[in-house]
N, C-alpha and C positions, 0 to 999 in steps of 0.2 A: 599556419595552414590556410590559405585564401579560401581553398573549395569547400562550398557550403555542406560539408559531409553531414552536419546535424540536421540541417533543414531538408537534407534529400531523405535521411531516415524518416523525418517527421512527414513529409510528403508521400513517401511510398504506399502507406495504408489508404491516404486520402486519394490519390489516383487509382489505387485499386478499387476503392469504393465507387469512383465516376465510371470505370470501367464496367461494374456490376451494373450499374444504373441502364447500361445501354442493352442489357442482355435480355434475351426472352425468359419470361416467368418460369417456364419450364426447365431453364438451363440451371438447375440446382446444384449438380455436382460442379459444372464449371464455376458456377459463383463461388464456391466453397474452395475450389482450386485457386482461383485468383485471389482470393483472401488469404490463402497458405502463403501464396507467392508474395503478395505485399507484405505482410507480418514478417515472412522470412527473411526478406531484404533488410528491413529494419532491424531484425535480430542479428544477422551478418555484420551490418555496420556497427551495432552496439558492441559486439564481442570484439570487432576489430579494434574500435576505439579504446575498449576497456584494457586489452592488453597492449595497446600502442602507448597509452598513457605513460607519462615518465613521473613515477611518485617520488623521485629524487627531486624534481625540480617544484612539483606541485603547482598550485594555482590553477587559473583558468587556461584551458589547452582546447585546440580544435575549435578556435573562435571562427563563426562563419564569416566570410569574406575579410577574415584578417582584423576586423573592427567592428563596433556597434554602428549599425545603419539608422542614422537620423530617420523618424517616422513623424513624431509630433513635436516638433522642437519645443514649442511653448509650454509644453508639459514635461517634457524631458523623457519622451517616450522613444526608445530606439528598438530596433530589432537585434537583439543581442542574444545570441544562442552560443553558449559555450559549457563546457564541463569541467568538474573537478573532481576530487575524490570523494565528495559529498553527494553531487549528483549523479557519477557514475553508476554505481551500483542501483540507484533507483530507475535509471535509463535501462540498464540491463534486465532488472526485475520485470519492468513495464513490457519490455519484448520477449522476454522467455514466458511470459504468461498469455500476452497477446496472441503469440503462435499458436500456443498449446489449446488457448481457449478455442480457436477454430476449430481443431479437431476434436474438441469436448462437443462441439454442435454439429458433429458432422453427420448424425443421424437426424437432424432437425428435418421434418417435412413441411410443417406449416410456414408458409411465406419465408422460406430460407435466403431467399434473394435480399429480401428488406432487413433481415437478421444481420446478414454479412455486411451490409451497407453500414447499418447502425453501430456494430461492433468495430468495425475500423475507425469510424469517426470517433468513437468512444477511446480506443487506443491512442489514436492521434491527439486527442485533447490531454490525455493522461500524459503522454510522452512530453508534450509541450510544456507542462508546467515544471519538469524537472530539468529542462535544457535552459528556459527563458532565465535570463539573468537581469531582467527589468522588471519591476513589480506590476507595471500595468500589463504587459504582456503575460506575466505568471497568472493574475486575474481574469484576463480574458480568456486564457485557454481553461482555467477553472469553471468559468461560467459554460464554455463549451460541452463539458462534461456532463453536466445536470440533465440537460434535455434527453440525450440518447437513453440514459439509464431509465428515467421513466416511461419512455414508449416502449422499452424492451420488457420491464418489468409487466406492465398491463397487458400487453400482448402475449408475451412467450412465457411469463411466470406461472407459479402454481404454489399452492400452501393449503394444508388442511386446517391450520387453526384460523387462518385469516384470509380475506379475498386478496387476490393479487392487486386489484385496484387499490384497497386500502394500504397494502404495503407499498406499493409505488407512490402513492401521496403522501404517506407518512415520511418515507425516505427522502422525497423531493423536497417537502417543506423544512425538514430539518437542515437538509443542504443550503437551501435557500437562506434560512435564518442565519445559519453560519456564515453564508457570503455577505448578508446585509450588514452583520457586524465588522466584518472586513473591509467592506466598502466604506463604512462611515470612517474607520480607522485608517485607511488609506488616505482618504480626503483631507483628514486632519493632519495626518504626518506630512502630506505633501505642501500643504498651505503652511504649517510651521517650518519645515524645512526651507522653503523659499523665504519666508520672512527672516531665517537666520542667515543663510547664504545670500540669497539674491539670485541664487541659481537654479533653474528648474532641472531636477534630477530624480529620476525614479529608479535608477541601478541599484541593486542591494549595495555594491560597493560605496557608491556615493552617499547613500542614506546612512551607512554606517560611520562614516567620517563626520557626521552632523553632530554639534554639541546640543544635543536635545535637553532640557532641563529635567532633573529627577523626578519631580512630581508629574510632568507630563509622559516621562517614560512609563512611570508606574499606572496611569490612567490608559495609555495606549496598548501597554502589555496586557491588561485586562481585557479589552476589547479582542485583540489579536488571540489571546487564550482562549476565549469564547467561541471565537469564530473557527481557529483551527483545531480546537479542543472537540467541538461538535463533529468536525470531519473524522477525527481519530477516535471518536466514540469514548470520550472523557466521562466518567461518572460525573454528575447525574444526567449527561446529556447523550447517554447511550441508547435509548430504548427504541431508537428507530433502527439500529443496526440487526438484530436478530429477525425482526420482523421482515426488513429489507432483504436480507439473505435468504429467508425461507420463501419469499414471494417471487424471487429473481430466477430466471433461467441461470442454468449451470455457467455458461460463459460471463454472465453478470455478476454471479457469486464470486467466481474466481478473480475477476478484475477489481471488484469492490473490495473483498477482503486482502487480495493480494498487493494493489497498488493504489487503489482511491483512497484508503484511509491513511496511506503512508504519505499522501499530499499534505495532510494535517501535521504529521510528524516533522517533514522536511520543511513546512512553511514556518514551525515553531522555531526549528534551529537556524535555518537559513536567513530567516527576516526576524522573527521577533526577539530571540536570543541575541542575536548578532548585531541588531540595530539598537537594541534597548537593553543594554546589560544591567542596568541599575534597576528596571522594572523587573527584570528575570530575577534578580536578587531579592527583590522584596516578595515576590509571589512564589517563589521556589518552595519553600514548606507547605503552601496550601497544594502546590502542584504534586508533591510527594505524597500528602494525605489522599488526595483525589485519585491520585494514581493506585495507591496501596487497597483502597475501598474498592476501587474499579476490579483489580485483582480478586480479591475475596469474593466481593458480591456476584461478580460474573461466574467465577469458578463453582460457586454454590448453585447459581442458575443452570449452568451446563449439568451439574450432577443431577439435576430434577428433569431433566429433558428426556423425552422419550421420541422425539422427531430428531433425526440425524442433523438435518440442517440446523436447525435451532440449537443444537448441541455444539455443533462447529461455530455457529453464530456468536452463541455467549462465550465460547472458547477463546474467540478472536478479540472480543471485548476485554476479556481478562489479560491477553497478552499484551495489548496495548497499554495497560496499566504498567508493565515493565519498562514500556519505553517512556512513559511521563516520570517515572521514578528515576530511570537512567537521566534524563533532560534536567531533573531538578537536582542532580548533584553538582550541576554546573563545573565539573571537572571533566579534563580530558578522558580518563578511563571510562568513567560513567557514560558521556555522551558517545563515545566510541561504540561502546555496548548498545547504547540503545539504538543508534544508526545500524548497526550489525543485526539487531533483533528485528529491525523492521524489514531487511533484506531476508532474513532467514524465515521470518513469519510468513512473509508473501509467499515464498516458494512452496512452504508446507500448506499453508491455508489454501493456495490454488490447487495443488495436488488433492488435498481432501475433498475439497468441494467438487472436483472433476470425478472422483471415485463415488461420492455420494449421488453425484448426478447419474453415473451410470448404473448403481445399484436401483434409483429410483426408474430409471428407463427399462430395465431388464425385469424389474419385479413389480411396479407400478405402485410401490409404497416405500417411504422412508421411515415407517413407524416401527421401531426397534422391537416391542412386542410381536410384532406381524413377521420379523425375520429371524433368520437362525439356518446354519448349516449351509451357506453360500459358498464357504470354501472347497467344498466338494466338486462343484460343478464350475466354480469360478475361481481358481487359485490365484490367477495373475491380477485380477481386481482384489481379491484379499489382500495380496501383499501390497500392492498401491495403498490400499485403506491403513494397514497396520504401519506401513513405512511412514504415512504422514502422522500417524498416531504417535508413532514412538518419537519421532522428531517433535510434535507437539508437548509432550512431557519432558523433554530435554533429555533424551537418551544420548551418553557419550558416543562420538563417534559420527555423529549427525550434525549438521550446521548449526541447528538450534542451541546446543549446549553450551558453547562456548561464550556467545554475546550474552545468554542470560546470567552464566556464572560471573562475567565481567561485571554486568550491572550489580549483582549482588554483592561482590567486594566492594565497589566504588559505594553503594549506597549505605553499605553497613558501616562505613567509617563516618559517614555524614549523619545519617538517621538513625542507626541502632536499631531499636524495637520495631519500626516500620519495615526495614529490610526482612527482619525475621519473620514478621507476619507475610510479607511477600512471598518469602522462601516456602511458607507452608501451602501457597497457592499451587506449588508444584506437586504436592502429595494428592491434593484434590483433584489435580489434572490427571494424575496417573490412576485415581480411582474411577472417573467417568470414561477415559479413554479405554481403558483395558475392559471396563464393563460393557462398553459400546461394542468393542471388538468382539469379545466373547458371545454376547447375545445375538449379534447381526451376523457373523461369519462362521462361527463354530458350532459345536453340539450336533444334535441329529438333525439329518437334512430333511427339510419339510416336503412333503409331497407334492406341494402346489408349485415348488421350484424346481422339480427335477428336470425340467427342460430349459433353464436358464442357461444361455449362452456365456461363455467367459469375452473379456476384452479381446479384439484383435483388429488386426489392419491399422486403420487411422487411430482408432480408440487407444492405441497402446502410445501413442505420443505423447500425452502427459505424463504418463507413467515413466517413460524412458528418459525424456527430457527433464522434467521436474525431479523425479527421483534421483536420477544422475547428479544433480546440482545438489541436492541434499547430503549425498554421500560424498561428493568430491569436497564439498565445503567443509564437511565435517573431518575429513582426513587431511586436508590442505587448507587450514582456517586463514594462513597468511594471504593467500589470494584476496580474501575479503578484507581483512584488517589491516593490511598495508595501504591499501587503497583509501579505505576510509579514514586512516590517520593521517593520511596525506592532506585531506580535506579538512579534517575537524580540527587538528593540531592548530593552523594559522588562525581559525577561526576562534578558538578558545583561548589564544594568546591574546588576541584583540580584547576579547572580553573580559580575561583576567587584568590586563592593562588598565582598561577603564573602571573597573571595580577597585584596583590597588590606588588609583589616582581619585578615587570618590567622586568620579563624575568630570574631573577636569580632562581637558583635551590639550 
């Protein structure tokens, strides 16, 4: 297909942001409507591409303009936008959350125009990382993401434990540290590849065919693991994440937990493991250990939280440990499960944060001991909260169950006791989710919340859209797994071929 359908999806929110720039400041409702239209167009395109993608053929499809367009030939930089079974779920996830994040911000009054502009640019930046198949373009979009997040946190954020300025600065510093490691690694990788082949090429496919020496792969994989691992909130590089969530406005928390972290996981499998299989094999046991520590440590941290946003934040860190454990198996089943967890967790976390945002908006508190009995006056809000909670603890019938089960099966065959420890994290998850739900939503109604209104109108969009995905994905898991397998299978076949040959090409 020569029509640049992916670039169109990418430009829709950007154009919407440009239109909003010229609106009068008092046209808040119109700005939000335009933002909804822009993200809605991207969502419709991503749904079309998802279901039009031919999984039986696999590989890169919907290549914009039919081929990569040269941009900086001397550096091997091309405008190469395409999707496969690995990037398509992430593209769909980005636009599901981006669209619903607009409606989660529907009641924002303070500088709503500027919020919508930054939100749209953030969504476009995240989208670009998942459809770019050139490393330079990938990093370019990654850097675009950082600035809007910082501005949005320090202006519209709120937190009881830390200041929003502290949360925004901490989040940004960690992200920039991670990108610094990536930048150093990318420069070294490009120089080494050029020295070996004599051809400047920064496409993922081209770099994967370069016969990098084993020692070089080990060193470069370590740099990439720190860079992408920081973004994925890998223990011990995780501490920015709960503070960042707590300080961020609802829309940023949704995008941050839902898709921004997934850039780290996507980068690990798309680039680090694919291009450096020998480095991945060397570091895999370390990744597994760090992943399991993250699962247990963050689950215990969530158990101790009294702020709902911190609870979901630590829960998110814990779930990313399962992703790392799946990647560490270096097997088709484990990696399939890890990618599926990224999608499932993204939907669940976005729904969770949207419901917590509505609770704060209606009660002016996220402090669990100050809540209680909300179900009586806000049953739909309570349903959304508990639906996200049940997905978080892996309830069968919801989309999170099978991905986690798949990772447990694959990791148990490789790491044994580490998988058992990771499974125990599910028990802790059930404890803090059920306790938070019981103390926040049920029990006697507090008199100060007798006038709390339930979610309605535009506020229902996150619950309807994200909740439907949680249920449909649980009932029809093949819709997700068939797509992911079509992308992961050839990638892991390449990795295993290199490992079996001991690095020979």
